[in-house]
C-alpha positions, 0 to 999 in steps of 0.5 A: 750975546758977546758970549755966544759970539765968542763960542761961535768963533771958537767952534768955527776955528776948531771945526775948519779943516787945517790947511796942509802943506803941499810938496811941489818938489825941490830946486837948487837956487844958483843965484838970487837976481833981485828982491822986491818988497821983502817977500818976492824975489827972482832967482836963477835955478840950477840945472 
């Protein structure tokens, strides 16, 4: 049973489509105004 579960997990991982990065354009950050919890921030965008 353990072997079957492992093989199933490997097959699912190999057959799932790989997520591709989407390009949303670019922006120039003029100034970072605040940072929350390490991965969220507010910034002023130039232009």
